[in-house]
mmCIF file of the N, C-alpha and C atoms, coordinates in Angstrom:
data_MODEL
# 
_entry.id   MODEL 
# 
loop_
_atom_site.group_PDB 
_atom_site.id 
_atom_site.type_symbol 
_atom_site.label_atom_id 
_atom_site.label_alt_id 
_atom_site.label_comp_id 
_atom_site.label_asym_id 
_atom_site.label_entity_id 
_atom_site.label_seq_id 
_atom_site.pdbx_PDB_ins_code 
_atom_site.Cartn_x 
_atom_site.Cartn_y 
_atom_site.Cartn_z 
_atom_site.occupancy 
_atom_site.B_iso_or_equiv 
_atom_site.pdbx_formal_charge 
_atom_site.auth_seq_id 
_atom_site.auth_comp_id 
_atom_site.auth_asym_id 
_atom_site.auth_atom_id 
_atom_site.pdbx_PDB_model_num 
ATOM 1   N N  . UNK A 1 1  ? 38.642 107.715 207.753 1.00 0.00 ? 1  UNK A N  1 
ATOM 2   C CA . UNK A 1 1  ? 37.521 107.156 206.941 1.00 0.00 ? 1  UNK A CA 1 
ATOM 3   C C  . UNK A 1 1  ? 38.063 106.960 205.527 1.00 0.00 ? 1  UNK A C  1 
ATOM 4   N N  . UNK A 1 2  ? 37.687 105.871 204.881 1.00 0.00 ? 2  UNK A N  1 
ATOM 5   C CA . UNK A 1 2  ? 38.114 105.580 203.506 1.00 0.00 ? 2  UNK A CA 1 
ATOM 6   C C  . UNK A 1 2  ? 37.162 106.338 202.576 1.00 0.00 ? 2  UNK A C  1 
ATOM 7   N N  . UNK A 1 3  ? 37.821 106.851 201.475 1.00 0.00 ? 3  UNK A N  1 
ATOM 8   C CA . UNK A 1 3  ? 37.008 107.503 200.473 1.00 0.00 ? 3  UNK A CA 1 
ATOM 9   C C  . UNK A 1 3  ? 36.804 106.537 199.319 1.00 0.00 ? 3  UNK A C  1 
ATOM 10  N N  . UNK A 1 4  ? 36.080 106.894 198.302 1.00 0.00 ? 4  UNK A N  1 
ATOM 11  C CA . UNK A 1 4  ? 35.861 106.085 197.147 1.00 0.00 ? 4  UNK A CA 1 
ATOM 12  C C  . UNK A 1 4  ? 37.154 105.762 196.407 1.00 0.00 ? 4  UNK A C  1 
ATOM 13  N N  . UNK A 1 5  ? 38.230 106.602 196.550 1.00 0.00 ? 5  UNK A N  1 
ATOM 14  C CA . UNK A 1 5  ? 39.504 106.406 195.871 1.00 0.00 ? 5  UNK A CA 1 
ATOM 15  C C  . UNK A 1 5  ? 40.452 105.694 196.806 1.00 0.00 ? 5  UNK A C  1 
ATOM 16  N N  . UNK A 1 6  ? 40.089 105.227 197.866 1.00 0.00 ? 6  UNK A N  1 
ATOM 17  C CA . UNK A 1 6  ? 41.037 104.585 198.781 1.00 0.00 ? 6  UNK A CA 1 
ATOM 18  C C  . UNK A 1 6  ? 41.490 105.587 199.809 1.00 0.00 ? 6  UNK A C  1 
ATOM 19  N N  . UNK A 1 7  ? 42.738 105.416 200.217 1.00 0.00 ? 7  UNK A N  1 
ATOM 20  C CA . UNK A 1 7  ? 43.322 106.344 201.224 1.00 0.00 ? 7  UNK A CA 1 
ATOM 21  C C  . UNK A 1 7  ? 43.920 107.660 200.653 1.00 0.00 ? 7  UNK A C  1 
ATOM 22  N N  . UNK A 1 8  ? 43.900 107.786 199.336 1.00 0.00 ? 8  UNK A N  1 
ATOM 23  C CA . UNK A 1 8  ? 44.531 108.991 198.768 1.00 0.00 ? 8  UNK A CA 1 
ATOM 24  C C  . UNK A 1 8  ? 43.515 110.121 198.727 1.00 0.00 ? 8  UNK A C  1 
ATOM 25  N N  . UNK A 1 9  ? 43.990 111.282 199.120 1.00 0.00 ? 9  UNK A N  1 
ATOM 26  C CA . UNK A 1 9  ? 43.181 112.426 199.017 1.00 0.00 ? 9  UNK A CA 1 
ATOM 27  C C  . UNK A 1 9  ? 43.268 113.068 197.671 1.00 0.00 ? 9  UNK A C  1 
ATOM 28  N N  . UNK A 1 10 ? 42.395 114.119 197.502 1.00 0.00 ? 10 UNK A N  1 
ATOM 29  C CA . UNK A 1 10 ? 42.392 114.810 196.186 1.00 0.00 ? 10 UNK A CA 1 
ATOM 30  C C  . UNK A 1 10 ? 43.776 115.413 195.877 1.00 0.00 ? 10 UNK A C  1 
ATOM 31  N N  . UNK A 1 11 ? 44.364 115.975 196.901 1.00 0.00 ? 11 UNK A N  1 
ATOM 32  C CA . UNK A 1 11 ? 45.692 116.641 196.709 1.00 0.00 ? 11 UNK A CA 1 
ATOM 33  C C  . UNK A 1 11 ? 46.744 115.606 196.276 1.00 0.00 ? 11 UNK A C  1 
ATOM 34  N N  . UNK A 1 12 ? 46.684 114.417 196.860 1.00 0.00 ? 12 UNK A N  1 
ATOM 35  C CA . UNK A 1 12 ? 47.662 113.364 196.445 1.00 0.00 ? 12 UNK A CA 1 
ATOM 36  C C  . UNK A 1 12 ? 47.441 113.000 195.006 1.00 0.00 ? 12 UNK A C  1 
ATOM 37  N N  . UNK A 1 13 ? 46.262 112.874 194.584 1.00 0.00 ? 13 UNK A N  1 
ATOM 38  C CA . UNK A 1 13 ? 45.956 112.562 193.172 1.00 0.00 ? 13 UNK A CA 1 
ATOM 39  C C  . UNK A 1 13 ? 46.394 113.637 192.253 1.00 0.00 ? 13 UNK A C  1 
ATOM 40  N N  . UNK A 1 14 ? 46.277 114.924 192.688 1.00 0.00 ? 14 UNK A N  1 
ATOM 41  C CA . UNK A 1 14 ? 46.704 116.025 191.816 1.00 0.00 ? 14 UNK A CA 1 
ATOM 42  C C  . UNK A 1 14 ? 48.250 116.026 191.697 1.00 0.00 ? 14 UNK A C  1 
ATOM 43  N N  . UNK A 1 15 ? 48.923 115.785 192.756 1.00 0.00 ? 15 UNK A N  1 
ATOM 44  C CA . UNK A 1 15 ? 50.436 115.769 192.733 1.00 0.00 ? 15 UNK A CA 1 
ATOM 45  C C  . UNK A 1 15 ? 50.860 114.573 191.879 1.00 0.00 ? 15 UNK A C  1 
ATOM 46  N N  . UNK A 1 16 ? 50.184 113.433 191.977 1.00 0.00 ? 16 UNK A N  1 
ATOM 47  C CA . UNK A 1 16 ? 50.561 112.314 191.136 1.00 0.00 ? 16 UNK A CA 1 
ATOM 48  C C  . UNK A 1 16 ? 50.347 112.673 189.657 1.00 0.00 ? 16 UNK A C  1 
ATOM 49  N N  . UNK A 1 17 ? 49.269 113.346 189.367 1.00 0.00 ? 17 UNK A N  1 
ATOM 50  C CA . UNK A 1 17 ? 48.973 113.802 187.996 1.00 0.00 ? 17 UNK A CA 1 
ATOM 51  C C  . UNK A 1 17 ? 50.092 114.770 187.492 1.00 0.00 ? 17 UNK A C  1 
ATOM 52  N N  . UNK A 1 18 ? 50.485 115.680 188.332 1.00 0.00 ? 18 UNK A N  1 
ATOM 53  C CA . UNK A 1 18 ? 51.538 116.655 187.958 1.00 0.00 ? 18 UNK A CA 1 
ATOM 54  C C  . UNK A 1 18 ? 52.832 115.875 187.601 1.00 0.00 ? 18 UNK A C  1 
ATOM 55  N N  . UNK A 1 19 ? 53.238 114.930 188.389 1.00 0.00 ? 19 UNK A N  1 
ATOM 56  C CA . UNK A 1 19 ? 54.382 114.152 188.074 1.00 0.00 ? 19 UNK A CA 1 
ATOM 57  C C  . UNK A 1 19 ? 54.320 113.311 186.831 1.00 0.00 ? 19 UNK A C  1 
ATOM 58  N N  . UNK A 1 20 ? 53.181 112.752 186.609 1.00 0.00 ? 20 UNK A N  1 
ATOM 59  C CA . UNK A 1 20 ? 52.915 112.000 185.372 1.00 0.00 ? 20 UNK A CA 1 
ATOM 60  C C  . UNK A 1 20 ? 53.041 112.897 184.154 1.00 0.00 ? 20 UNK A C  1 
ATOM 61  N N  . UNK A 1 21 ? 52.385 114.062 184.228 1.00 0.00 ? 21 UNK A N  1 
ATOM 62  C CA . UNK A 1 21 ? 52.434 114.997 183.095 1.00 0.00 ? 21 UNK A CA 1 
ATOM 63  C C  . UNK A 1 21 ? 53.884 115.539 182.865 1.00 0.00 ? 21 UNK A C  1 
ATOM 64  N N  . UNK A 1 22 ? 54.611 115.778 183.951 1.00 0.00 ? 22 UNK A N  1 
ATOM 65  C CA . UNK A 1 22 ? 56.019 116.224 183.827 1.00 0.00 ? 22 UNK A CA 1 
ATOM 66  C C  . UNK A 1 22 ? 56.877 115.120 183.180 1.00 0.00 ? 22 UNK A C  1 
ATOM 67  N N  . UNK A 1 23 ? 56.656 113.869 183.570 1.00 0.00 ? 23 UNK A N  1 
ATOM 68  C CA . UNK A 1 23 ? 57.377 112.774 182.991 1.00 0.00 ? 23 UNK A CA 1 
ATOM 69  C C  . UNK A 1 23 ? 57.106 112.601 181.495 1.00 0.00 ? 23 UNK A C  1 
ATOM 70  N N  . UNK A 1 24 ? 55.823 112.697 181.155 1.00 0.00 ? 24 UNK A N  1 
ATOM 71  C CA . UNK A 1 24 ? 55.469 112.594 179.764 1.00 0.00 ? 24 UNK A CA 1 
ATOM 72  C C  . UNK A 1 24 ? 56.038 113.784 178.913 1.00 0.00 ? 24 UNK A C  1 
ATOM 73  N N  . UNK A 1 25 ? 56.065 114.929 179.459 1.00 0.00 ? 25 UNK A N  1 
ATOM 74  C CA . UNK A 1 25 ? 56.570 116.100 178.752 1.00 0.00 ? 25 UNK A CA 1 
ATOM 75  C C  . UNK A 1 25 ? 58.121 115.888 178.542 1.00 0.00 ? 25 UNK A C  1 
ATOM 76  N N  . UNK A 1 26 ? 58.811 115.389 179.527 1.00 0.00 ? 26 UNK A N  1 
ATOM 77  C CA . UNK A 1 26 ? 60.258 115.139 179.404 1.00 0.00 ? 26 UNK A CA 1 
ATOM 78  C C  . UNK A 1 26 ? 60.573 114.072 178.347 1.00 0.00 ? 26 UNK A C  1 
ATOM 79  N N  . UNK A 1 27 ? 59.808 113.003 178.377 1.00 0.00 ? 27 UNK A N  1 
ATOM 80  C CA . UNK A 1 27 ? 59.982 111.953 177.387 1.00 0.00 ? 27 UNK A CA 1 
ATOM 81  C C  . UNK A 1 27 ? 59.707 112.471 175.963 1.00 0.00 ? 27 UNK A C  1 
ATOM 82  N N  . UNK A 1 28 ? 58.695 113.234 175.821 1.00 0.00 ? 28 UNK A N  1 
ATOM 83  C CA . UNK A 1 28 ? 58.306 113.885 174.532 1.00 0.00 ? 28 UNK A CA 1 
ATOM 84  C C  . UNK A 1 28 ? 59.401 114.758 173.981 1.00 0.00 ? 28 UNK A C  1 
ATOM 85  N N  . UNK A 1 29 ? 60.005 115.598 174.904 1.00 0.00 ? 29 UNK A N  1 
ATOM 86  C CA . UNK A 1 29 ? 61.052 116.506 174.502 1.00 0.00 ? 29 UNK A CA 1 
ATOM 87  C C  . UNK A 1 29 ? 62.279 115.727 174.141 1.00 0.00 ? 29 UNK A C  1 
ATOM 88  N N  . UNK A 1 30 ? 62.641 114.653 174.825 1.00 0.00 ? 30 UNK A N  1 
ATOM 89  C CA . UNK A 1 30 ? 63.781 113.857 174.455 1.00 0.00 ? 30 UNK A CA 1 
ATOM 90  C C  . UNK A 1 30 ? 63.610 113.137 173.148 1.00 0.00 ? 30 UNK A C  1 
ATOM 91  N N  . UNK A 1 31 ? 62.467 112.576 172.899 1.00 0.00 ? 31 UNK A N  1 
ATOM 92  C CA . UNK A 1 31 ? 62.211 111.906 171.666 1.00 0.00 ? 31 UNK A CA 1 
ATOM 93  C C  . UNK A 1 31 ? 62.162 112.909 170.465 1.00 0.00 ? 31 UNK A C  1 
ATOM 94  N N  . UNK A 1 32 ? 61.539 113.994 170.737 1.00 0.00 ? 32 UNK A N  1 
ATOM 95  C CA . UNK A 1 32 ? 61.444 114.971 169.592 1.00 0.00 ? 32 UNK A CA 1 
ATOM 96  C C  . UNK A 1 32 ? 62.828 115.563 169.316 1.00 0.00 ? 32 UNK A C  1 
ATOM 97  N N  . UNK A 1 33 ? 63.634 115.804 170.333 1.00 0.00 ? 33 UNK A N  1 
ATOM 98  C CA . UNK A 1 33 ? 64.954 116.352 170.103 1.00 0.00 ? 33 UNK A CA 1 
ATOM 99  C C  . UNK A 1 33 ? 65.900 115.358 169.375 1.00 0.00 ? 33 UNK A C  1 
ATOM 100 N N  . UNK A 1 34 ? 65.701 114.060 169.673 1.00 0.00 ? 34 UNK A N  1 
ATOM 101 C CA . UNK A 1 34 ? 66.555 113.051 169.033 1.00 0.00 ? 34 UNK A CA 1 
ATOM 102 C C  . UNK A 1 34 ? 66.326 112.897 167.598 1.00 0.00 ? 34 UNK A C  1 
ATOM 103 N N  . UNK A 1 35 ? 65.042 113.053 167.180 1.00 0.00 ? 35 UNK A N  1 
ATOM 104 C CA . UNK A 1 35 ? 64.740 112.850 165.735 1.00 0.00 ? 35 UNK A CA 1 
ATOM 105 C C  . UNK A 1 35 ? 64.971 114.098 164.906 1.00 0.00 ? 35 UNK A C  1 
ATOM 106 N N  . UNK A 1 36 ? 65.140 115.221 165.520 1.00 0.00 ? 36 UNK A N  1 
ATOM 107 C CA . UNK A 1 36 ? 65.256 116.449 164.721 1.00 0.00 ? 36 UNK A CA 1 
ATOM 108 C C  . UNK A 1 36 ? 66.753 116.658 164.335 1.00 0.00 ? 36 UNK A C  1 
ATOM 109 N N  . UNK A 1 37 ? 66.947 116.702 163.071 1.00 0.00 ? 37 UNK A N  1 
ATOM 110 C CA . UNK A 1 37 ? 68.233 117.057 162.483 1.00 0.00 ? 37 UNK A CA 1 
ATOM 111 C C  . UNK A 1 37 ? 68.149 118.523 162.041 1.00 0.00 ? 37 UNK A C  1 
ATOM 112 N N  . UNK A 1 38 ? 69.274 119.212 162.021 1.00 0.00 ? 38 UNK A N  1 
ATOM 113 C CA . UNK A 1 38 ? 69.140 120.614 161.520 1.00 0.00 ? 38 UNK A CA 1 
ATOM 114 C C  . UNK A 1 38 ? 68.691 120.597 160.076 1.00 0.00 ? 38 UNK A C  1 
ATOM 115 N N  . UNK A 1 39 ? 67.647 121.327 159.785 1.00 0.00 ? 39 UNK A N  1 
ATOM 116 C CA . UNK A 1 39 ? 67.089 121.332 158.432 1.00 0.00 ? 39 UNK A CA 1 
ATOM 117 C C  . UNK A 1 39 ? 67.796 122.479 157.688 1.00 0.00 ? 39 UNK A C  1 
ATOM 118 N N  . UNK A 1 40 ? 68.115 122.204 156.456 1.00 0.00 ? 40 UNK A N  1 
ATOM 119 C CA . UNK A 1 40 ? 68.719 123.222 155.655 1.00 0.00 ? 40 UNK A CA 1 
ATOM 120 C C  . UNK A 1 40 ? 68.172 123.089 154.273 1.00 0.00 ? 40 UNK A C  1 
ATOM 121 N N  . UNK A 1 41 ? 68.076 124.229 153.573 1.00 0.00 ? 41 UNK A N  1 
ATOM 122 C CA . UNK A 1 41 ? 67.542 124.247 152.219 1.00 0.00 ? 41 UNK A CA 1 
ATOM 123 C C  . UNK A 1 41 ? 68.677 124.372 151.234 1.00 0.00 ? 41 UNK A C  1 
ATOM 124 N N  . UNK A 1 42 ? 69.910 124.311 151.717 1.00 0.00 ? 42 UNK A N  1 
ATOM 125 C CA . UNK A 1 42 ? 71.064 124.421 150.868 1.00 0.00 ? 42 UNK A CA 1 
ATOM 126 C C  . UNK A 1 42 ? 71.268 123.109 150.091 1.00 0.00 ? 42 UNK A C  1 
ATOM 127 N N  . UNK A 1 43 ? 71.140 123.160 148.771 1.00 0.00 ? 43 UNK A N  1 
ATOM 128 C CA . UNK A 1 43 ? 71.226 121.895 147.993 1.00 0.00 ? 43 UNK A CA 1 
ATOM 129 C C  . UNK A 1 43 ? 72.599 121.250 148.144 1.00 0.00 ? 43 UNK A C  1 
ATOM 130 N N  . UNK A 1 44 ? 73.680 122.032 148.236 1.00 0.00 ? 44 UNK A N  1 
ATOM 131 C CA . UNK A 1 44 ? 74.955 121.407 148.355 1.00 0.00 ? 44 UNK A CA 1 
ATOM 132 C C  . UNK A 1 44 ? 75.113 120.693 149.732 1.00 0.00 ? 44 UNK A C  1 
ATOM 133 N N  . UNK A 1 45 ? 74.523 121.196 150.754 1.00 0.00 ? 45 UNK A N  1 
ATOM 134 C CA . UNK A 1 45 ? 74.583 120.593 152.060 1.00 0.00 ? 45 UNK A CA 1 
ATOM 135 C C  . UNK A 1 45 ? 73.834 119.263 152.023 1.00 0.00 ? 45 UNK A C  1 
ATOM 136 N N  . UNK A 1 46 ? 72.680 119.261 151.338 1.00 0.00 ? 46 UNK A N  1 
ATOM 137 C CA . UNK A 1 46 ? 71.917 118.017 151.201 1.00 0.00 ? 46 UNK A CA 1 
ATOM 138 C C  . UNK A 1 46 ? 72.680 117.027 150.405 1.00 0.00 ? 46 UNK A C  1 
ATOM 139 N N  . UNK A 1 47 ? 73.360 117.490 149.331 1.00 0.00 ? 47 UNK A N  1 
ATOM 140 C CA . UNK A 1 47 ? 74.144 116.637 148.473 1.00 0.00 ? 47 UNK A CA 1 
ATOM 141 C C  . UNK A 1 47 ? 75.289 115.980 149.298 1.00 0.00 ? 47 UNK A C  1 
ATOM 142 N N  . UNK A 1 48 ? 76.008 116.824 150.110 1.00 0.00 ? 48 UNK A N  1 
ATOM 143 C CA . UNK A 1 48 ? 77.068 116.341 150.948 1.00 0.00 ? 48 UNK A CA 1 
ATOM 144 C C  . UNK A 1 48 ? 76.580 115.300 151.919 1.00 0.00 ? 48 UNK A C  1 
ATOM 145 N N  . UNK A 1 49 ? 75.412 115.521 152.494 1.00 0.00 ? 49 UNK A N  1 
ATOM 146 C CA . UNK A 1 49 ? 74.926 114.592 153.492 1.00 0.00 ? 49 UNK A CA 1 
ATOM 147 C C  . UNK A 1 49 ? 74.496 113.220 152.782 1.00 0.00 ? 49 UNK A C  1 
ATOM 148 N N  . UNK A 1 50 ? 73.937 113.288 151.577 1.00 0.00 ? 50 UNK A N  1 
ATOM 149 C CA . UNK A 1 50 ? 73.632 112.064 150.910 1.00 0.00 ? 50 UNK A CA 1 
ATOM 150 C C  . UNK A 1 50 ? 74.887 111.319 150.542 1.00 0.00 ? 50 UNK A C  1 
ATOM 151 N N  . UNK A 1 51 ? 75.941 112.021 150.144 1.00 0.00 ? 51 UNK A N  1 
ATOM 152 C CA . UNK A 1 51 ? 77.206 111.360 149.829 1.00 0.00 ? 51 UNK A CA 1 
ATOM 153 C C  . UNK A 1 51 ? 77.815 110.780 151.076 1.00 0.00 ? 51 UNK A C  1 
ATOM 154 N N  . UNK A 1 52 ? 77.747 111.464 152.176 1.00 0.00 ? 52 UNK A N  1 
ATOM 155 C CA . UNK A 1 52 ? 78.304 111.000 153.467 1.00 0.00 ? 52 UNK A CA 1 
ATOM 156 C C  . UNK A 1 52 ? 77.520 109.757 153.968 1.00 0.00 ? 52 UNK A C  1 
ATOM 157 N N  . UNK A 1 53 ? 76.258 109.691 153.679 1.00 0.00 ? 53 UNK A N  1 
ATOM 158 C CA . UNK A 1 53 ? 75.466 108.543 154.133 1.00 0.00 ? 53 UNK A CA 1 
ATOM 159 C C  . UNK A 1 53 ? 75.589 107.381 153.237 1.00 0.00 ? 53 UNK A C  1 
ATOM 160 N N  . UNK A 1 54 ? 76.234 107.567 152.064 1.00 0.00 ? 54 UNK A N  1 
ATOM 161 C CA . UNK A 1 54 ? 76.461 106.447 151.101 1.00 0.00 ? 54 UNK A CA 1 
ATOM 162 C C  . UNK A 1 54 ? 75.282 106.246 150.169 1.00 0.00 ? 54 UNK A C  1 
ATOM 163 N N  . UNK A 1 55 ? 74.370 107.284 150.111 1.00 0.00 ? 55 UNK A N  1 
ATOM 164 C CA . UNK A 1 55 ? 73.233 107.184 149.211 1.00 0.00 ? 55 UNK A CA 1 
ATOM 165 C C  . UNK A 1 55 ? 73.610 107.290 147.789 1.00 0.00 ? 55 UNK A C  1 
ATOM 166 N N  . UNK A 1 56 ? 74.727 108.046 147.485 1.00 0.00 ? 56 UNK A N  1 
ATOM 167 C CA . UNK A 1 56 ? 75.147 108.243 146.101 1.00 0.00 ? 56 UNK A CA 1 
ATOM 168 C C  . UNK A 1 56 ? 76.667 107.948 146.056 1.00 0.00 ? 56 UNK A C  1 
ATOM 169 N N  . UNK A 1 57 ? 77.131 107.659 144.770 1.00 0.00 ? 57 UNK A N  1 
ATOM 170 C CA . UNK A 1 57 ? 78.553 107.392 144.567 1.00 0.00 ? 57 UNK A CA 1 
ATOM 171 C C  . UNK A 1 57 ? 79.306 108.706 144.447 1.00 0.00 ? 57 UNK A C  1 
ATOM 172 N N  . UNK A 1 58 ? 80.656 108.548 144.403 1.00 0.00 ? 58 UNK A N  1 
ATOM 173 C CA . UNK A 1 58 ? 81.458 109.750 144.260 1.00 0.00 ? 58 UNK A CA 1 
ATOM 174 C C  . UNK A 1 58 ? 81.220 110.381 142.911 1.00 0.00 ? 58 UNK A C  1 
ATOM 175 N N  . UNK A 1 59 ? 81.045 109.622 141.837 1.00 0.00 ? 59 UNK A N  1 
ATOM 176 C CA . UNK A 1 59 ? 80.834 110.115 140.519 1.00 0.00 ? 59 UNK A CA 1 
ATOM 177 C C  . UNK A 1 59 ? 79.507 110.907 140.492 1.00 0.00 ? 59 UNK A C  1 
ATOM 178 N N  . UNK A 1 60 ? 78.472 110.295 141.091 1.00 0.00 ? 60 UNK A N  1 
ATOM 179 C CA . UNK A 1 60 ? 77.142 111.020 141.139 1.00 0.00 ? 60 UNK A CA 1 
ATOM 180 C C  . UNK A 1 60 ? 77.302 112.312 141.923 1.00 0.00 ? 60 UNK A C  1 
ATOM 181 N N  . UNK A 1 61 ? 78.070 112.262 143.018 1.00 0.00 ? 61 UNK A N  1 
ATOM 182 C CA . UNK A 1 61 ? 78.195 113.429 143.830 1.00 0.00 ? 61 UNK A CA 1 
ATOM 183 C C  . UNK A 1 61 ? 78.904 114.574 143.020 1.00 0.00 ? 61 UNK A C  1 
ATOM 184 N N  . UNK A 1 62 ? 80.004 114.190 142.408 1.00 0.00 ? 62 UNK A N  1 
ATOM 185 C CA . UNK A 1 62 ? 80.749 115.216 141.612 1.00 0.00 ? 62 UNK A CA 1 
ATOM 186 C C  . UNK A 1 62 ? 79.938 115.804 140.486 1.00 0.00 ? 62 UNK A C  1 
ATOM 187 N N  . UNK A 1 63 ? 79.140 114.956 139.789 1.00 0.00 ? 63 UNK A N  1 
ATOM 188 C CA . UNK A 1 63 ? 78.336 115.480 138.682 1.00 0.00 ? 63 UNK A CA 1 
ATOM 189 C C  . UNK A 1 63 ? 77.242 116.345 139.181 1.00 0.00 ? 63 UNK A C  1 
ATOM 190 N N  . UNK A 1 64 ? 76.594 115.979 140.266 1.00 0.00 ? 64 UNK A N  1 
ATOM 191 C CA . UNK A 1 64 ? 75.517 116.815 140.870 1.00 0.00 ? 64 UNK A CA 1 
ATOM 192 C C  . UNK A 1 64 ? 76.080 118.138 141.383 1.00 0.00 ? 64 UNK A C  1 
ATOM 193 N N  . UNK A 1 65 ? 77.249 118.072 141.993 1.00 0.00 ? 65 UNK A N  1 
ATOM 194 C CA . UNK A 1 65 ? 77.888 119.299 142.486 1.00 0.00 ? 65 UNK A CA 1 
ATOM 195 C C  . UNK A 1 65 ? 78.237 120.260 141.289 1.00 0.00 ? 65 UNK A C  1 
ATOM 196 N N  . UNK A 1 66 ? 78.720 119.685 140.199 1.00 0.00 ? 66 UNK A N  1 
ATOM 197 C CA . UNK A 1 66 ? 78.995 120.552 138.990 1.00 0.00 ? 66 UNK A CA 1 
ATOM 198 C C  . UNK A 1 66 ? 77.716 121.163 138.519 1.00 0.00 ? 66 UNK A C  1 
ATOM 199 N N  . UNK A 1 67 ? 76.660 120.424 138.475 1.00 0.00 ? 67 UNK A N  1 
ATOM 200 C CA . UNK A 1 67 ? 75.321 120.927 137.984 1.00 0.00 ? 67 UNK A CA 1 
ATOM 201 C C  . UNK A 1 67 ? 74.843 122.023 138.924 1.00 0.00 ? 67 UNK A C  1 
ATOM 202 N N  . UNK A 1 68 ? 74.941 121.838 140.210 1.00 0.00 ? 68 UNK A N  1 
ATOM 203 C CA . UNK A 1 68 ? 74.499 122.877 141.181 1.00 0.00 ? 68 UNK A CA 1 
ATOM 204 C C  . UNK A 1 68 ? 75.289 124.142 141.077 1.00 0.00 ? 68 UNK A C  1 
ATOM 205 N N  . UNK A 1 69 ? 76.552 123.985 140.897 1.00 0.00 ? 69 UNK A N  1 
ATOM 206 C CA . UNK A 1 69 ? 77.451 125.195 140.765 1.00 0.00 ? 69 UNK A CA 1 
ATOM 207 C C  . UNK A 1 69 ? 77.153 125.963 139.520 1.00 0.00 ? 69 UNK A C  1 
ATOM 208 N N  . UNK A 1 70 ? 76.898 125.190 138.426 1.00 0.00 ? 70 UNK A N  1 
ATOM 209 C CA . UNK A 1 70 ? 76.624 125.833 137.138 1.00 0.00 ? 70 UNK A CA 1 
ATOM 210 C C  . UNK A 1 70 ? 75.272 126.622 137.198 1.00 0.00 ? 70 UNK A C  1 
ATOM 211 N N  . UNK A 1 71 ? 74.311 125.952 137.831 1.00 0.00 ? 71 UNK A N  1 
ATOM 212 C CA . UNK A 1 71 ? 72.967 126.606 138.008 1.00 0.00 ? 71 UNK A CA 1 
ATOM 213 C C  . UNK A 1 71 ? 73.107 127.905 138.907 1.00 0.00 ? 71 UNK A C  1 
ATOM 214 N N  . UNK A 1 72 ? 73.988 127.802 139.950 1.00 0.00 ? 72 UNK A N  1 
ATOM 215 C CA . UNK A 1 72 ? 74.156 128.902 140.863 1.00 0.00 ? 72 UNK A CA 1 
ATOM 216 C C  . UNK A 1 72 ? 74.737 130.133 140.120 1.00 0.00 ? 72 UNK A C  1 
ATOM 217 N N  . UNK A 1 73 ? 75.718 129.804 139.237 1.00 0.00 ? 73 UNK A N  1 
ATOM 218 C CA . UNK A 1 73 ? 76.325 130.899 138.481 1.00 0.00 ? 73 UNK A CA 1 
ATOM 219 C C  . UNK A 1 73 ? 75.460 131.546 137.407 1.00 0.00 ? 73 UNK A C  1 
ATOM 220 N N  . UNK A 1 74 ? 74.530 130.790 136.901 1.00 0.00 ? 74 UNK A N  1 
ATOM 221 C CA . UNK A 1 74 ? 73.669 131.349 135.866 1.00 0.00 ? 74 UNK A CA 1 
ATOM 222 C C  . UNK A 1 74 ? 72.424 132.039 136.422 1.00 0.00 ? 74 UNK A C  1 
ATOM 223 N N  . UNK A 1 75 ? 72.164 131.811 137.697 1.00 0.00 ? 75 UNK A N  1 
ATOM 224 C CA . UNK A 1 75 ? 70.982 132.532 138.312 1.00 0.00 ? 75 UNK A CA 1 
ATOM 225 C C  . UNK A 1 75 ? 71.320 133.999 138.579 1.00 0.00 ? 75 UNK A C  1 
ATOM 226 N N  . UNK A 1 76 ? 70.321 134.843 138.401 1.00 0.00 ? 76 UNK A N  1 
ATOM 227 C CA . UNK A 1 76 ? 70.545 136.270 138.639 1.00 0.00 ? 76 UNK A CA 1 
ATOM 228 C C  . UNK A 1 76 ? 70.715 136.607 140.115 1.00 0.00 ? 76 UNK A C  1 
# 
């Protein structure tokens, strides 16, 4: 006998829902993992990354590095 949902039983719908949820979770984990870069609060690491990406010139990098090292030495 046909049900209101067609030939699929409640168990078939539940299994299909489980697979859809599992697929969505896997896609979410992949997308989330791809966008996440290791976060660091180290100013010199941030400075190196900016220089490596070409955001700043070598002169700007060296001047900022000198400033950071001077500040590090004067801090208690």
